[in-house]
N, C-alpha and C positions, 0 to 999 in steps of 0.2 A: 654588208658589215660597215661598221660606224668605226672610225680610226679614232679612239679618244686621244689619243696623243697630239692630235692636231687641234684639239680645244685649247685655248689659252686660259690659263688662270685668272680668276678675278682679281685686279689689280688693286691695293690699298695704299692709301698714302697714310704713313706714319702720323698719327695725331699729336699737336705739339704737348708738351709737359710744363714749359714755362707759362704759367698765369697770364704773363703779361701778353705774350704771344696768342694766347686762348683769346684774351681780350679783344686784340688787334684783330683776330680774324672773326669777330662775332658778326653777324649782320649788320648793316647799317640800317635798323629799324627807325622809325620817326621819334619814338619816345625815349630811345637807347642813349644812355649819356655819352658823349663825344670823346671824353678822356676821363682818366683816373685822377683823384687828389693825389697830391704829393705822400700823403701819408699811406693811402692805399697801395700805392706804387711800391712804396717802401717797405711797406709789410709784405707783400707779395715777393717781392724780389729776396728779402731777407729768409722768407720762410721757404723759397725754392733753392736756396743756398744749403740750408739744414732741413729738407725735405724727408731725409732718412731718418731722423729722430722721432723717437716713439711718441713724444708729447712737446708739441709746440703751443704757446701762448702768444695770441696777436691780442695787443691791448690798444683799443681805439675808444674815443670819447663816445658817448651817445650821442647818435646823429651823426657820425663820422663815415657811415658807409660801412659797416662790419659786415652786412651781408653780401654785398657783392663780392667783397675778399672772400668771403665764407664759400661763395658759390663758385667763384673762380678756382678756388684750392680744390672744392670738391670735383669739378670737372678734370681737373688735372690729375687727380688720383684716378679718376675713371679711365681718364686716357692711358694712364700708366696699367691700367688693366691689373691692379693689385687685387681685386675682388670686389664686392659690395661695399659699397659706399652709402653714409647715411649721414644726414644732415638733420640733427635734432635740434626742436624750437621747444621754448617752454609753453607756448598755447596754440590753439587750433589756429587763433587769427594771425600769429606771426608764421605759422606755416602757409597760410594762402599769402601773405605779403610776400614772403620768400618766393613761392610759387608764381608772383607775379614780376618779381625781381629777374627770375630766370626768363619768363616772356620778353620782358624788356630787352635783354640781352640774347635773345634767342637761342638760349641754352636748353638742351632737352632735360626732364627731370620727370619722377613719378612721385606722387603724394600719396600716404595712407593716413587716414584721418578718422574714418568709420569703419574700421575693422576690414578693410580690402583697398587693394592697391588700385590707383586709379588708371592705370595701364599695365603693360608688362614689359616695360623698356627696364626698370629696376631688376627684374628677376631675369631677363635677358642678357644683364651685363651692359646696356646700351647706356644707361642713365644711373644716376644716384637717386636716392629715395628720401625726400622730405617728410618727416613725420615729428610728433611730438615726443619729449622725455617719456611720457607716461606709456606711450605705444613700446618704447625702446627698451622700458625697465621692467614691464608687467611682467606677472610670474610665467604667463604661458606664450611670452612675446613671441612673434612670428618671425624675430629677426633673430634666429637660431640653427643650427646645424647647417645647411648648405647657405643660407642667409645670412649667416653671422658676420657680422661687419668686419673688413679687413682695413676700413678707413672710417673715421667719425667725426663730424665737424659739430663740436657742442656750441651752440649759440647762446648767448646770456650765462656763460658759464658762471659766473659769480654768484648765481642764483639756484645754481642746479642742486646744491646739497639738500634743500627742502624737497624738491621733487623726487629726488633719488629715495630719500628719507620716506616721501609716502608710500612709495612700492613697498616698504617694510613695515608698514605701520597700520594694524587693524583699529580703526576708531569707531568705536561705538557710542552713538549718541542716545542719550536717555529719551529724546523727543521722537526719533525713529525708530528706535529698538528699546522700548522700555523695558520687556521681558528679559531680554538678554543681557542688559544693563543692570537688573536687579539680581539674575541668578548669578553673574561674575563678582558683582558687589558680595553677594553672598558667600562666595568662595575665598574672597581676601579678607573678608572681616575678621574671621578666626586669626589669621596670621598678625593681624594689629593687637588682638586681644592678648594673644601670646607675651607681647611687650608691653604691656598696659598702655598701649597706645588707642585703646579704642575711642576716647574722649577727642582724640587728637583728629581720626578721621572723621567722627560726629561733626566737629566744630568746621572741617571741610565741607561736608555735605549739607550742612545747614548754613553755611555763608556767615558762620557768626565771627570766626577767629581772623588771623591777619593772612593767612595763605589760602588762596582759592584753589590749588592743586596739592596732591601729595604722592609719594611713590610708594608703593607697597614695600614690604620687606624683601630684600633679594632673591630668598629661596622662595617667595611666592609661587612665580610662575613655574618653577621646578616641580613642586610639589602638587600643582593643581592642574598641570599641562592636560591630562586625561580629561578630567570635569571640564575644562576651559571648551575643548574641541566637542564635548559631546552637547555642550550648551549651545554653542554655535550651530551644530547639526540640528538641533532641535527648533531652529528659527525657519519658519516657513519661506521657502524658494530661497535660501541661503547663498545657493549654488547659481543664482540667476547671474548672468555675464554683465547686465546692466545693473547689478545692486552694487552695495558699497562693501559686501563682505567677501566676496569669492575670491578675487586677486588678492589681497593681501594676506586672507588666511591659508591660500595654496602656497605663498611664498614664505609663512611662518610655520606650517605645518609640521613639520618633522623638528622645528626648534623652540616653539611656544616656550620651552621650559627654559632656554636662555634669554630670554626677554625681560625687560623690567616692564612694571604695568603702573600706569599713572591715572589717579583718580580725581575727577572734580564733580562737581554737583550737577554738571550737564552731560558729561561724558567720561568714558574711560579708554585709554589707548594703552596697546600692547607692543612694543616696539624694541629691537634690540639695542643695547647702549651705544654700539658700534655698528656703522653700515658694512655688511659683508660684503663687500665687493667684489671678492673673488669669485663669486658664483656668475660672473658675467664675464666671458671670455674676451669681449672686445675691450675691456678694461685690463687685460693680460698682456704679455709680451708678443711683440711682432705684429701689433696694430699700430697704426697711424692715427694719432688723436689730434685734434686742433681745437683748441679753447678759444673761442672768442669771447672777450670780455672789455668792459667799460672801466674796470679796475682789477688791480690785483695788489690793494693796501695790504691785505695779511693772506699769506699763503696758506696759512691753517684751513681756510674756506674750501680749497680745493682738495687739501689731503681727506679733510673729515667726508667731501663728498666723493669723491673720486678713487679714493685710496692711492694716488700718485704724486710723486714730486715733479714739478714742472721744469724740465731739464734745459728749456730753451724758452726764454721772455723776449718777444718782440714788441718794442714800445717806440714808436715812430714818434719824433719831436715834429708835433703839427697842432695847430689850432681850431682843425675842422670840428664840428660838434660842441665849440665854445660860444654858446649863446649867451643872452643878455637877460639875466634873472633879477627881479626885485622880490626881495623875501620880506614880508612883513609878519610881525609878532603880534598876536592879540593883546599880548599882556601888556604892550606899549602903547596900545592907543589911548589917547588921552579921554575921548567922551565915553569909553567901554562901550560900545554898540553892540545891540543883542547880534548874534551870529544871523539869525533869520533875517534881520534887517540887513545886515552886510550882504547876505546872498540877494535877497530881492533888489537891492541897488546895483549890484553887479549884472543882474540877468536884465538890468532894463537895457544895457548896450552891449553885453557879452555873452558868449557861451561860457557855461562853466562846469568844471571838473569838481566833482567834490569826493575825496577820499576818504575814508572810515576805516578803521581796525576791526569792526565786527558788525553782523547783523542788527543785534539791538542796537548798536551806536547808530545805525542807518535810519532807525525810526524818528530820529530827531529832524531829520531831512526830508520826512514824507511830504512836507508841503512844497518841496524842489523837484522830486522824483523819489523813484522806487528803484533799486538796483535789479538788473534783469536776472532771469533765470539762468541757469547755467548752461541749458541747451540754446538759448536765445542771445548769448552774450555777445558772440560776433557780429550775428545782424544787427543788433540794437547799436553796438558801439558802431559799425559801419554807418547806420543812419544819424548817429549823433556827428559823424564826421560829415556827413551830406549837409546836415542841417545848418541853418543859418543863425537859430535861436535854440535855447533851452540849456539842459542841465543833464548830465550822465553820472551815477554814483558807484562808485568803485570801492567794493567792499574787500579788505584784506589781501588786495592785489599790488603788486610793487613793480611789476615787471608785465611785458608784453604789451604795452598800451602806448601805440605811437599816434600823437595827436599833434602833428608840427604845422608850423605857420598858423593860417587863420581857421584851421580847424578848431583850435581853441587857444586863447590867450590868457587864461585865468584859472587857477586851480586853487582851490581851498581845502586844506589838509585839517582833517577834525581828529586830532589825537595821534599820539605814535603809533608807526606802523610796527606793532609788536609780532612777535611770531605767533601764528595760529595754533601750535602744536603744544600739548599739556609738557611735552618735554622741556621744550624752552621756557615757558613759565616757571617750570620747578627749578631749574639751574639758575634761573635769576632770582627767584622768591627764598629758596632754602640754602642753597649753595654761595650764594652772594658772590657769583660769578660775574662782577660788574664789569671786568674788563672785556669778557666775552661779549657779554651782552652790549656794551658800548661800542665794540667793532661791528657785530651785526647790525645796530640801529645805525651807525654812520653808513654801511653800505644800504640797506634799506630806504634811508633817506635820500641818498645818491641816487637811487634807483627812481624815486617818486617825483624828484626834482627835473627827472629827465624825460617824463609822460608828456609835457607839451611843450619842451625845448629840445628840438631835434638837430640843430645845426648852428653854424656859425652866424648866419642871417637871422636866424631865429630869437625872438624876446617873449618873455612871459611873466606874469605875476603871479606870487604865491603867498596866500594870505594863510597863517598858520594859528589854528586853534587847539586847545588841550592844554591843560596847566603841565602835564608831563612833557609834551614836548617842546613847549615854551621853555621851561627850564633846561630841558637838555640843551636847546639851542643857546642858551644866553651862559653855558658852563663853557669856560674857555678850554679846558681839557677834552670835552666832547668835541667842540669844533674843529679843535686841532686833528681830529682822525679823519674830517673831511677832505676830498680832494682839494688841491689849492686854489683852483679857480672858485668851486662853491663855497670854501670858506671863506674866501675874501668877499664874496657876494653877501653871504650871510651878515658878516661884519658890517659890510657897506650899508646893508638894509637898516641894521640898528641902529646906525650911526645917522643914516637920515631921518629916522623916527623920532631919534633923540632931538636932533637940530630943529626938527619942526613940530616939536610939540606932541608927537605920538603919531599922527597919520596926518599926512599931506591932504589936502582938500581935493587934490585931483591925480592919484597914484596909478590907477588901473588903466589897461591899455582901452582904446575905443573911444 
């Protein structure tokens, strides 16, 4: 007979909840940081004091170490055993970067980027999961039921609105789905004709008018809901998980009638006027949410994206991440050099990151390079990081790209980083929501200027092309919307150019 009463129970040591204590107890690995920066420590202390709040926003400059702060908070919530904890990133590349940060600190983690978990630590409650916004907000997300997050860390929360809306937007490219595009156009055209707006629709489709996008009459989607669904079902392999139609369609299936429909010569978008965030349990009551952001100039961006007010804002007073920037406007160049000439000159002694707002715009830079395919983006970006020469073409991306120090010192921005959605274009072109557009533009420019400038000791040069962006940056009321340091750097760059006759002989690093 075995006397089980004599067997001792497993001893467990209470895991620390204070993130500063968690950091102090991390393994002393060779590449781990020895200490936290002042701003990081202050942010963690203030979060720990208000950890019971449902919504905490931590504001740290780009390059000031937000990832370490988020990782330590995520581990603190895991130690508290509140339930599943998720760390959401904007791109797969950032998921991989955050995973490397965890490895540096010796903190356990699970990742999910390709439809499956990297291990079972998240599912067994032993670690948090690092994943993308897309995986978290997709229609059939695995983070539901028993895996519904009790705590979420939203990295780069200032750009989350676009990614959350993408989960509710069915985008139909004329090039990719010509039949579906034509079918839906045939459904909505009578709605324009009823209002004698047929000529207006034609001007948009033929690209002869002043507007590149229009919105269908408000009741169009409601009257055409059944026909829209049937048109989607006629597309071969529409329900292929690797396609563009399945997940947005599933999210909107019962609510197509409550959506707005936007039409351009190249695509059609179906999306709700407001993001119905109530469908996500982790955006409701009783969930701990932490928003990591470089800026919170306008809280409306958070409200539109998450449907939440930020109850506790933590903004440490520190200069970490405040790198040096030289911003040069092409409109002030005295000799008016061709952009190809400028790029070629830069590439003689520097690597170059080129940002363009669209793929057609990228064609102008094919002499420099081609943008990577979506499936190869992370691999090609890493190859560019490791290379000593060359260029990388960034198309309509303002976040998730970290090229610190010597990985890249020069960035050429060709045109304003306009929103990619038809809804964004419509709000600006038709409703003249210039204030909304300006605040969004300020946020996008701030993000772009942080791609190669990642810390206090970092520096870089930015060459601005595109008449729209040049005019925007030369307009005082627009520049006033930028964060204080970037505002000063933009003004200083123009002052330098004015004082030196446009463009100094030697202005670029290298």
